[in-house]
N, C-alpha and C positions, 0 to 999 in steps of 0.2 A: 561555532566553538564556544558557545555560552549556554548557561543553564538558568532557568527561571523556575521558581517554586512558589506555591501558594500554601500558606500555613493554615492551621485550624482556626486562627484568629482573623483570617482573610487578609493577612499581610503578604506583600509581595517581596521576595528576596531574589537576588540574582548575583551571579558571579561568572568569571571566565573572561574570554576575549571581549574587549570593549572599545576597539578602535573607532567604531561608528556610533558609540553611545547606546548600543543595543541592550545594556544592562539597566538603563533608565536611571542612572545615578546622577544625572545632571552634568556629567563630564565625559570626556572621550579618551581617558587614559588607556594605554594599550592592554592592561590586564587588571582584573579585580580578583585576587586569589582567594579572598574570603567572602562568604555571603554577606551582602549589605541590602538594607531596605531600599526599594525603589522609591522614587519621588512621586508616585501616583497620588498619595493622599495630600500632597502639597498642591496638586493641580485641581482637584475636585473634592466635593464633600465626601463624607464617610459612607460611601455606598459599597456594600460587600462585592467582592470580586467573584464572578461565577466561573470563569475559565481563563486560562492563559495558554499561549502557543508561541513557539519560536521558529523563525525561519533561519536562513543561513547566517544573517547578520542583522536581524531585526526582531522585534518582539510585538505580539498582539495581546491586548487585554480586553476581556468582555466583562462588564459589571452587571449586577442583577437588575439594572434598569434597561438593559438591552443596548447600552452604548459601547462602542469599540474605540479603544485608544491604541496608539502605536508609537514606537520609538526605534531609533537605530538608523541603519543605512536606508537612504531614500533615492539612490541614484537611478533606479528603475521605476520609481513611483510606487514602490511596494508598501509605503505607509498610508497610501490612500488620502493624502492631504492636498490633492489638486495641484501639486507642484513636484518638481524633481530636485528640490534642495538636497544637497548631498547627504546630510545626516541631521538627526534630531536626538538629543541626549536626554530629554524629559518627555514622558508620554503625553501625547496630544490627541484630542478628540478627532475622529474621522467625521468631518462635518457633512459629507455627502450621504450619511446614513441617519441624520438627525430625525427624519420623518419616519424612520423604520425602527422596529424593536427587534434586535438581533438575538437569536437564541442559541446559535452554534457558530463557531468559526474554525478555520483551519489554515495553516501556513504551509506553503511550499518553500523552495529555496529563496525565491525572490518575488513571490506573489501571495495574495490572500484570497480566500473564498469565505463567504458568510451565508447563513440561512436565516431568513427573517421569520417572525411569528406567523406570517401569511403563507409560508412555504415557498418564498421566492429565493432565488439564488443570485448573489452578486459577487463580482470578483474585480480585482485590480492588480497592477504591478507589471512585471516583466513579461514579454511576449516574444522571446527569441525563437520559440518553437511554434509551428503552426498549430492552432487550436489551444494554445496556452490559456487563453481567456474565454474559451467556449464560444467564439463567434460562430455565426450560423453558415452552414453550407449544405444545401440539399436537404434541409429539414433535420439535420443532426447538429449537436453542439460541438462543432469543430470550426476551424478558421477557413478563410479563403486560401487559394493556392499559394499566395505570397504571404510571408510572415506579417502579422499585424503589428501595429505600433504599441509601445508600452502605454499602459493606461494608469495615470496617476490618481484617478477618481473612481469610486465604485460604479460599476455598470452591470445592469441585469443581464443574465445569460439567456440567449435564445437557443432553442425554440421554447424553452420553459417560460419565457416572458410573454409568449403569445398563446398560452393555454390556460384555461380556467380550471381544468380538471386534473392537472398535474401539480402535485404538492410535494416539495422537497422536505424530507424528514430528517436527513442526516448527511454529513459530508466529511470526507477525509482527503488529505493531499499527500502525495509523494514529493520527491524533489521537483519534478516538472510535470506532474499530471494530477488529475482530480477524479474522485469517484463520488457520485451523489446518489443516495438512496431516495427514490421517488415513488410516491403513492399515486396511482391512477384511479380516481374516484368513479370512473366509468365502469370499472371492473369490480366484481364481487370481492369483498374482503373477508378473510377468515383463515384459520389455521388449516394446514394440510397434513398435520400429524408428524411432519418431519422437521419442524422448526421454521419452516418457510411460510409466507403468507401470500395468498392470491392478491392481485392488485398492486404488488410492489415490483419494482425493477430498478436496475442500476444503470445510470448513465456514466460514461467515462469520456474524458477529453484531455488533451495535452500531448506530451512527448510519448512516443511508443516504440523507441528503438529496440527495446528488449521485450516487447509484447506486454508491457504493463497495463495497457488498456483492455486486455482480454479479447481483442479482435484479430489477433495474429500480428506478428512483428512487421515492422518496416513502414507503417503509415501513421503519421501523426494526426 
């Protein structure tokens, strides 16, 4: 129940519910009714912001240098800070990605997924549903039969982590599921005349109670 906006001057403003510091104002007052500047520029140098995303009660920031910052609720490790400290009210750098240049990110309710410049896919946060973090089972990006543990640090998703020919080009998250657009460089690439491209496919993982994974309802 909060909103984050990026202005034409690359300034971040946020408003709404702020009980976990998700608006990045350096406090955790219950509400921020009017848009206020986030404290991002007080944390790092003046690097333009490339993308913003909001989860249920946390916020993700991607700057033009490929760094990811987060703030807000961290009870499930959704901030990616290698800890489950309950809340952070000022954006902090996700240190586990310092060796990577991130070019796209997405937030679910309590988890995050990012795509690096090398086409790698990383995720972290809550895992109350099987497959929430794309763990491997039988060669597919799903979890083991039992629910996996919350992940407070970025972790590369399998089986994409074990393939040199699969390159993630885009990602999007719903409340508890993820869709990743993947290019397979073993296949010929070219337009088909209908807006689609050969060599591209969509991977899905996460909750599937309503068939949101596109594989038929009922199996996560």
